[in-house]
C-alpha positions in Angstrom: 0.0 -0.2 0.2 1.4 2.9 -1.1 -0.7 5.9 -2.6 -1.3 9.4 -2.5 -3.9 10.8 0.0 -5.6 14.6 1.1 -7.3 13.2 4.5 -5.3 15.4 7.2 -4.4 18.3 4.5 -0.6 18.3 5.4 2.4 16.1 3.4 4.0 14.2 6.1 0.8 13.4 7.6 -1.0 12.1 4.7 1.9 10.5 3.5 1.7 8.2 6.3 -1.7 7.5 5.5 -1.2 6.4 2.0 1.5 4.2 2.7 0.6 2.7 6.3 -2.6 0.5 7.0 -2.9 1.0 10.6 -2.2 4.6 10.4 -5.0 4.8 7.8 -7.5 2.6 10.6 -6.3 5.1 13.5 -7.3 8.0 11.5 -10.5 6.9 10.5 -10.9 4.9 14.1 -9.7 9.0 15.3 -12.4 10.5 13.0 -15.4 11.6 15.6 -16.5 14.4 17.5 -13.4 16.5 15.5 -12.6 17.8 12.5 -11.4 15.3 9.8 -8.0 16.8 9.4 -6.9 16.8 12.7 -8.3 13.1 13.4 -5.8 12.0 10.1 -3.2 14.5 11.2 -3.3 12.1 14.9 -1.0 9.2 13.4 1.5 11.1 12.1 1.9 12.9 15.7 1.4 9.7 17.4 4.5 8.0 15.0 6.4 11.0 15.8 6.2 10.8 19.8 6.8 7.4 19.7 10.0 8.1 18.0 8.8 6.6 14.6 11.1 9.3 12.1 9.7 10.8 9.1 9.8 7.2 7.3 9.0 5.3 10.4 5.3 3.7 10.6 3.5 2.8 13.6 3.8 -0.5 15.1 0.2 -2.8 16.4 2.1 -5.2 19.0 4.5 -2.1 20.2 1.1 0.0 21.2 -1.0 -3.3 22.0 1.7 -3.5 24.6 1.8 0.2 26.2 1.3 0.9 29.6 -2.3 2.7 29.0 -1.7 5.9 31.5 1.3 6.3 29.4 0.0 6.0 25.9 -2.8 8.3 27.3 0.1 10.7 28.2 1.3 10.7 25.2 -1.6 11.3 23.1 -3.1 14.3 25.4 0.6 16.2 25.0 -0.3 19.7 23.7 -1.0 19.9 20.9 -3.4 16.8 21.6 -3.9 14.7 19.2 -8.1 13.9 20.1 -10.3 16.3 21.9 -11.2 13.3 23.9 -7.1 11.9 24.2 -7.4 9.5 27.2 -10.5 7.8 25.6 -9.1 7.3 22.1 -6.1 6.5 23.6 -7.5 3.4 25.0 -9.6 2.7 21.7 -6.0 2.9 19.7 -5.0 0.1 22.1 -8.3 -1.9 21.8 -7.6 -2.0 17.6 -3.9 -3.1 18.2 -4.6 -5.4 20.7 -7.1 -7.0 17.9 -5.2 -6.8 15.2 -2.6 -8.4 17.3 -4.7 -11.4 18.2 -6.4 -12.0 14.9 -4.1 -10.4 12.6 -0.5 -10.6 14.2 0.1 -7.2 14.0 -0.6 -7.1 10.0 -3.4 -4.3 9.8 -3.4 -5.0 5.6 -4.4 -8.5 6.7 -8.0 -7.0 7.4 -8.6 -6.6 3.7 -5.8 -8.6 2.0 -7.4 -11.6 1.4 -11.0 -10.8 1.4 -13.3 -12.4 -1.9 -16.7 -9.6 -1.5 -17.6 -6.8 0.1 -20.0 -8.0 2.8 -17.1 -10.1 3.8 -14.8 -6.9 4.1 -17.8 -5.2 5.3 -17.8 -7.5 8.0 -14.3 -7.4 9.2 -14.2 -4.3 9.3 -17.5 -3.7 11.6 -15.2 -6.7 14.3 -12.9 -3.6 14.4 -12.8 -2.1 17.8 -13.8 1.4 17.5 -15.8 0.7 14.2 -19.4 0.7 13.7 -21.4 -0.1 10.8 -21.4 3.7 9.5 -17.4 4.1 10.0 -16.9 0.3 8.4 -18.9 1.2 5.7 -16.7 4.3 4.9 -13.4 3.0 4.9 -14.7 0.3 2.9 -15.8 3.1 0.1 -11.5 4.9 1.0 -10.5 1.5 0.3 -12.3 0.9 -3.3 -12.2 4.0 -4.0 -8.3 5.3 -3.3 -6.6 2.6 -2.0 -7.4 0.3 -4.9 -9.2 -2.2 -2.5 -12.6 -3.2 -4.7 -14.3 -7.1 -3.9 -16.4 -8.1 -5.9 -19.9 -5.9 -4.2 -17.8 -3.8 -2.2 -19.6 -0.3 -3.3 -22.9 -2.2 -2.7 -21.6 -2.9 1.0 -20.3 0.3 1.7 -23.7 1.8 1.1 -24.4 5.4 -0.4 -20.8 5.9 0.6 -19.6 3.8 -2.7 -21.5 5.6 -5.2 -19.4 7.2 -7.8 -19.3 11.3 -8.0 -20.9 11.6 -4.4 -19.4 13.9 -1.6 -20.2 12.2 1.3 -17.2 11.5 3.6 -13.7 11.1 3.8 -13.5 8.2 1.0 -14.3 11.4 -1.0 -11.9 14.1 -0.4 -9.3 14.0 -2.7 -7.6 17.6 -1.8 -8.6 20.4 -1.3 -12.0 21.3 -3.2 -13.8 17.8 -2.6 -13.0 18.6 1.0 -15.1 21.7 1.2 -17.9 19.7 -0.9 -17.5 17.1 1.8 -17.8 19.6 4.9 -20.8 20.9 2.9 -22.8 17.9 2.7 -22.1 16.8 6.4 -23.0 20.7 7.4 -26.4 20.1 5.2 -27.1 16.2 6.8 -26.2 17.9 10.1 -28.7 21.1 9.6 -31.6 18.8 8.0 -31.4 16.3 11.1 -31.4 18.9 13.5 -34.3 20.4 11.9 -36.2 17.3 11.9 -35.4 17.1 15.5 -37.5 20.4 16.3 -39.9 19.6 13.8 -40.2 16.3 16.1 -40.5 17.9 18.9 -42.8 20.6 18.0 -44.9 17.6 16.8 -44.7 16.1 20.2 -45.8 18.8 22.4 -48.2 19.3 19.7 -49.8 16.1 20.8 -49.2 15.8 24.3 -51.1 19.2 24.4 -53.7 17.8 22.6 -54.6 14.9 24.8 -54.1 16.7 28.0 -57.2 19.3 26.2 -59.0 15.6 25.7 -58.2 14.7 29.3 -59.9 18.1 30.4 -62.8 18.1 28.5 -66.2 16.6 30.2 -67.0 14.0 28.3 -71.3 14.1 27.7 -74.1 12.8 30.3 -71.5 13.8 33.2 -72.7 16.8 33.9 -72.9 18.1 37.0 -76.7 18.7 38.1 -77.6 21.8 38.8 -78.8 22.7 42.4 
């Protein structure tokens, strides 16, 4: 695996992502609750702090075996690797421990011999910290930019596998596409916020109607005149 990615928008960080399967998986794991560029710069920062050097790599065995407090402190150094360095340090170590146990620490083995998109999706979903959406996005990244295209990979990736889309990191190839992906994410957030607000109004309206019906006097139950 040696391709040119543009996810971190920083040459050294992107170079590591393009040649290191573990770095790519780690960046994907970090891509939550922070800007995409921040997340995908993380693997380069971790490698530097572990003394890997400019051409070095992350090692799943080394990370899996590290003292959890020491690794969390490494991620928390300024500038922090993530907004929540402690919890993300734990997740990265869990990911590396899983890779050591199931793939002898070889991250690329997760997809090297897969025969179908559905099999690859299942393998990615089994990784610690990878739910279905994150697994589909990474599957789309593998197919669109990293040359991993088992039969049915687009279908397994769902909407993220669509041609010409700008939905996720799988579609970022430079600053222009990054802007389009960010705009799409903002539109999705706005739509979700509007739907939530609309749903809240509807719930209050229904609640009000129910309360009104409860207070309305029933036929034949009027109080007798005195």
